[in-house]
KOLMARVEX-151068 format. One record per residue: residue number from 1; x, y, z of N, C-alpha, C in turn. Coordinates in steps of 0.001 Angstrom, whole numbers, plus 500000, padded with zeros to 6 digits. Atoms other than C-alpha are relative to their C-alpha. Last residue first. Example, Ala and Ser with C-alpha at 12.3 -4.5 7.8 and 13.67 -1.06 7.14 Angstrom:
2
+-----+--------+--------+--------+--------+--------+--------+--------+--------+--------+
! pos !   n.px !   n.py !   n.pz !  ca.px !  ca.py !  ca.pz !   c.px !   c.py !   c.pz !
+-----+--------+--------+--------+--------+--------+--------+--------+--------+--------+
!   2 ! 499180 ! 498810 ! 499940 ! 513670 ! 498940 ! 507140 ! 499230 ! 501090 ! 500730 !
!   1 ! 500890 ! 498810 ! 500000 ! 512300 ! 495500 ! 507800 ! 500900 ! 501200 ! 500000 !
+-----+--------+--------+--------+--------+--------+--------+--------+--------+--------+
//
This chain:
92
+-----+--------+--------+--------+--------+--------+--------+--------+--------+--------+
! pos !   n.px !   n.py !   n.pz !  ca.px !  ca.py !  ca.pz !   c.px !   c.py !   c.pz !
+-----+--------+--------+--------+--------+--------+--------+--------+--------+--------+
!  92 ! 499185 ! 499133 ! 499143 ! 671796 ! 572396 ! 720036 ! 499559 ! 501410 ! 500088 !
!  91 ! 499135 ! 499135 ! 500806 ! 670309 ! 570590 ! 717063 ! 500845 ! 500976 ! 500812 !
!  90 ! 499357 ! 500690 ! 501129 ! 668600 ! 567572 ! 718595 ! 501026 ! 500844 ! 499276 !
!  89 ! 499395 ! 501270 ! 499582 ! 667740 ! 568910 ! 722063 ! 500787 ! 499353 ! 498861 !
!  88 ! 498850 ! 499682 ! 499145 ! 667151 ! 572482 ! 720897 ! 500731 ! 498723 ! 500386 !
!  87 ! 498989 ! 499427 ! 500881 ! 664921 ! 571248 ! 718067 ! 501251 ! 500367 ! 500789 !
!  86 ! 499343 ! 501097 ! 500703 ! 663071 ! 569034 ! 720543 ! 501077 ! 500511 ! 499053 !
!  85 ! 499129 ! 500713 ! 499059 ! 662337 ! 571987 ! 722816 ! 500757 ! 498863 ! 499314 !
!  84 ! 498895 ! 499112 ! 499633 ! 660985 ! 574100 ! 719947 ! 500992 ! 499287 ! 500915 !
!  83 ! 499088 ! 499945 ! 501144 ! 658896 ! 571213 ! 718625 ! 501212 ! 500860 ! 500336 !
!  82 ! 499316 ! 501299 ! 500039 ! 657343 ! 570677 ! 722072 ! 501010 ! 499971 ! 498858 !
!  81 ! 499050 ! 500006 ! 498879 ! 656556 ! 574410 ! 722306 ! 500778 ! 498689 ! 500039 !
!  80 ! 498880 ! 499135 ! 500385 ! 654969 ! 574360 ! 718836 ! 501056 ! 500059 ! 501104 !
!  79 ! 499226 ! 500694 ! 501024 ! 652823 ! 571377 ! 719848 ! 501221 ! 500831 ! 499604 !
!  78 ! 499240 ! 501052 ! 499318 ! 651673 ! 573068 ! 723047 ! 500888 ! 499237 ! 499021 !
!  77 ! 498964 ! 499354 ! 499182 ! 650659 ! 576187 ! 721105 ! 500873 ! 498979 ! 500715 !
!  76 ! 498933 ! 499456 ! 500840 ! 648847 ! 574115 ! 718452 ! 501120 ! 500646 ! 500823 !
!  75 ! 500377 ! 498673 ! 500477 ! 646800 ! 572060 ! 720927 ! 501203 ! 500602 ! 499284 !
!  74 ! 499392 ! 498818 ! 499380 ! 647963 ! 568466 ! 721165 ! 499441 ! 501288 ! 499394 !
!  73 ! 500121 ! 500046 ! 498541 ! 645660 ! 565537 ! 720319 ! 500518 ! 501282 ! 500653 !
!  72 ! 498837 ! 500449 ! 499243 ! 645307 ! 566298 ! 716612 ! 499784 ! 500138 ! 501503 !
!  71 ! 499912 ! 501456 ! 499962 ! 641964 ! 566467 ! 714836 ! 501152 ! 499489 ! 500863 !
!  70 ! 500721 ! 500547 ! 498848 ! 641041 ! 570081 ! 715566 ! 500148 ! 498494 ! 500148 !
!  69 ! 499327 ! 499616 ! 498757 ! 643690 ! 571601 ! 713297 ! 499339 ! 499382 ! 501230 !
!  68 ! 499141 ! 501051 ! 499456 ! 642258 ! 569566 ! 710400 ! 500706 ! 500372 ! 501294 !
!  67 ! 498969 ! 499145 ! 499399 ! 639387 ! 571960 ! 709705 ! 500948 ! 499099 ! 500782 !
!  66 ! 499297 ! 499330 ! 501095 ! 637374 ! 569688 ! 707364 ! 501098 ! 500922 ! 500508 !
!  65 ! 499095 ! 500960 ! 500633 ! 636492 ! 567483 ! 710352 ! 500812 ! 500652 ! 498872 !
!  64 ! 498809 ! 500033 ! 499151 ! 634983 ! 570489 ! 712157 ! 501049 ! 499057 ! 499412 !
!  63 ! 499355 ! 498687 ! 500148 ! 632548 ! 570975 ! 709276 ! 501276 ! 500077 ! 500826 !
!  62 ! 499209 ! 499971 ! 501227 ! 631842 ! 567215 ! 709253 ! 500701 ! 501337 ! 499783 !
!  61 ! 499882 ! 498569 ! 500258 ! 630704 ! 567148 ! 712878 ! 500898 ! 500194 ! 498777 !
!  60 ! 500875 ! 499174 ! 499178 ! 629459 ! 563748 ! 714049 ! 500058 ! 501497 ! 499712 !
!  59 ! 501375 ! 500482 ! 499940 ! 630781 ! 561103 ! 711644 ! 499045 ! 500950 ! 500711 !
!  58 ! 500517 ! 500114 ! 501368 ! 634003 ! 562882 ! 710674 ! 498524 ! 499593 ! 500009 !
!  57 ! 500293 ! 498657 ! 500504 ! 634569 ! 563933 ! 714291 ! 499420 ! 499934 ! 498592 !
!  56 ! 501064 ! 499387 ! 499204 ! 634244 ! 560398 ! 715649 ! 499615 ! 501367 ! 499422 !
!  55 ! 501276 ! 500664 ! 500312 ! 636277 ! 558821 ! 712834 ! 498839 ! 500650 ! 500748 !
!  54 ! 500384 ! 499672 ! 501374 ! 639115 ! 561344 ! 713160 ! 498640 ! 499404 ! 499664 !
!  53 ! 500416 ! 498603 ! 500004 ! 639215 ! 560988 ! 716960 ! 499534 ! 500423 ! 498606 !
!  52 ! 501308 ! 499930 ! 499340 ! 639308 ! 557189 ! 716736 ! 499450 ! 501424 ! 499985 !
!  51 ! 500978 ! 500635 ! 500892 ! 642148 ! 557331 ! 714207 ! 498597 ! 500086 ! 500594 !
!  50 ! 500259 ! 499079 ! 501103 ! 644080 ! 559813 ! 716346 ! 498939 ! 499434 ! 499069 !
!  49 ! 500770 ! 498875 ! 499478 ! 643713 ! 557610 ! 719424 ! 499666 ! 501008 ! 498915 !
!  48 ! 501365 ! 500491 ! 499740 ! 644846 ! 554530 ! 717481 ! 499100 ! 501119 ! 500524 !
!  47 ! 500807 ! 500063 ! 501215 ! 647850 ! 556411 ! 716098 ! 498558 ! 499594 ! 500272 !
!  46 ! 501231 ! 499207 ! 499840 ! 649252 ! 557364 ! 719506 ! 499082 ! 499938 ! 498784 !
!  45 ! 500544 ! 500006 ! 498636 ! 652021 ! 554826 ! 720081 ! 498716 ! 500806 ! 500148 !
!  44 ! 500726 ! 501224 ! 499640 ! 652575 ! 554064 ! 716378 ! 499369 ! 500039 ! 501395 !
!  43 ! 499076 ! 501080 ! 499670 ! 653470 ! 557691 ! 715618 ! 499200 ! 498755 ! 500417 !
!  42 ! 499705 ! 500116 ! 498572 ! 650886 ! 559895 ! 713949 ! 500990 ! 498856 ! 500209 !
!  41 ! 499149 ! 501099 ! 499571 ! 649919 ! 561093 ! 710494 ! 500302 ! 500075 ! 501490 !
!  40 ! 499503 ! 499676 ! 498662 ! 646991 ! 563045 ! 709133 ! 500870 ! 498836 ! 500457 !
!  39 ! 499084 ! 498872 ! 500056 ! 646311 ! 562923 ! 705390 ! 500547 ! 500452 ! 501335 !
!  38 ! 500644 ! 498862 ! 500681 ! 643225 ! 560720 ! 705660 ! 500879 ! 501252 ! 500017 !
!  37 ! 501445 ! 500206 ! 500117 ! 645027 ! 558357 ! 708056 ! 499399 ! 501278 ! 499451 !
!  36 ! 500828 ! 498948 ! 500565 ! 648817 ! 558021 ! 707945 ! 498534 ! 499575 ! 499957 !
!  35 ! 501155 ! 500652 ! 500619 ! 651137 ! 555964 ! 710149 ! 499038 ! 501102 ! 499579 !
!  34 ! 501272 ! 499280 ! 499910 ! 654591 ! 557312 ! 711017 ! 498917 ! 499262 ! 499226 !
!  33 ! 500903 ! 500663 ! 499061 ! 657331 ! 554692 ! 711354 ! 498660 ! 500718 ! 500155 !
!  32 ! 500538 ! 501222 ! 500585 ! 659233 ! 555770 ! 708230 ! 499045 ! 499248 ! 500901 !
!  31 ! 501008 ! 499650 ! 501004 ! 659660 ! 559262 ! 709675 ! 499347 ! 498758 ! 499388 !
!  30 ! 499412 ! 500207 ! 501307 ! 661481 ! 557935 ! 712753 ! 498898 ! 500192 ! 498944 !
!  29 ! 500310 ! 501304 ! 500601 ! 659737 ! 559436 ! 715760 ! 500723 ! 499903 ! 498659 !
!  28 ! 499158 ! 500326 ! 501151 ! 660292 ! 562343 ! 718168 ! 499713 ! 498586 ! 499514 !
!  27 ! 498800 ! 500787 ! 499672 ! 657269 ! 563056 ! 720355 ! 500863 ! 499789 ! 498760 !
!  26 ! 498817 ! 499167 ! 499849 ! 654830 ! 565918 ! 719683 ! 501263 ! 499251 ! 500384 !
!  25 ! 499589 ! 499940 ! 498595 ! 651651 ! 563922 ! 720343 ! 501258 ! 500818 ! 500246 !
!  24 ! 501095 ! 500207 ! 499060 ! 649662 ! 564270 ! 717097 ! 500448 ! 500210 ! 501449 !
!  23 ! 500887 ! 498839 ! 500036 ! 652111 ! 565796 ! 714639 ! 498837 ! 499878 ! 500980 !
!  22 ! 501377 ! 500460 ! 500188 ! 654749 ! 563228 ! 715592 ! 499081 ! 501216 ! 500086 !
!  21 ! 500846 ! 499799 ! 498823 ! 658066 ! 565062 ! 715250 ! 498606 ! 499484 ! 499665 !
!  20 ! 501017 ! 498958 ! 500117 ! 660614 ! 563822 ! 712721 ! 499258 ! 500139 ! 501328 !
!  19 ! 500726 ! 499874 ! 498733 ! 663846 ! 561828 ! 712880 ! 499078 ! 501208 ! 499869 !
!  18 ! 500000 ! 498682 ! 499372 ! 664857 ! 560979 ! 709318 ! 499275 ! 499926 ! 501340 !
!  17 ! 499239 ! 500052 ! 498757 ! 665270 ! 557244 ! 708643 ! 500164 ! 501367 ! 500656 !
!  16 ! 500770 ! 500793 ! 499044 ! 662512 ! 557139 ! 706009 ! 500705 ! 499874 ! 501349 !
!  15 ! 500999 ! 499155 ! 499338 ! 664288 ! 559983 ! 704202 ! 499212 ! 499228 ! 501058 !
!  14 ! 501300 ! 500669 ! 499967 ! 667228 ! 557686 ! 703416 ! 499005 ! 500825 ! 500815 !
!  13 ! 500371 ! 500678 ! 501250 ! 670632 ! 558998 ! 702285 ! 498599 ! 499390 ! 499970 !
!  12 ! 499331 ! 499571 ! 501229 ! 672077 ! 561543 ! 704726 ! 499496 ! 499335 ! 498718 !
!  11 ! 499102 ! 501099 ! 500366 ! 669494 ! 561038 ! 707482 ! 500629 ! 500351 ! 498653 !
!  10 ! 500121 ! 500515 ! 501363 ! 668039 ! 564373 ! 708568 ! 501033 ! 498904 ! 499768 !
!   9 ! 498695 ! 500538 ! 500389 ! 667626 ! 565031 ! 712283 ! 499844 ! 499329 ! 498641 !
!   8 ! 499041 ! 499686 ! 498948 ! 664824 ! 567107 ! 713748 ! 501412 ! 499589 ! 499600 !
!   7 ! 498879 ! 500940 ! 499985 ! 662624 ! 567187 ! 710657 ! 500994 ! 500465 ! 501057 !
!   6 ! 498820 ! 499438 ! 499352 ! 659272 ! 568919 ! 711159 ! 501067 ! 498915 ! 500046 !
!   5 ! 499057 ! 501001 ! 499511 ! 656481 ! 568036 ! 708728 ! 501216 ! 500718 ! 500578 !
!   4 ! 498929 ! 500417 ! 500895 ! 653993 ! 570887 ! 708409 ! 500888 ! 498933 ! 500649 !
!   3 ! 498684 ! 499713 ! 499442 ! 650830 ! 570943 ! 710497 ! 501079 ! 499528 ! 499031 !
!   2 ! 499308 ! 501116 ! 499381 ! 647734 ! 570856 ! 708352 ! 501364 ! 500427 ! 500515 !
!   1 ! 498646 ! 500083 ! 500485 ! 645681 ! 573981 ! 707718 ! 500734 ! 498873 ! 500751 !
+-----+--------+--------+--------+--------+--------+--------+--------+--------+--------+
//
């Protein structure tokens, strides 16, 4: 199951200017700056690592590749904690 998009701050007229959470590292990033690879997106600072991880797993363990939870850098619990903290920071 892929991580859902988290919007921290919605721009009133342009979705690309929304502040979202990078699904790979958990940092805030402008939605329009996310880079996508086979349905998995990441911010510019960690995209290369995600791409390398996707290629390695796809080539060496296809069953694991199909389970997208294993492709991201952060474990799910750590990611949810980062999202929680960012929501408090952005939304009070």
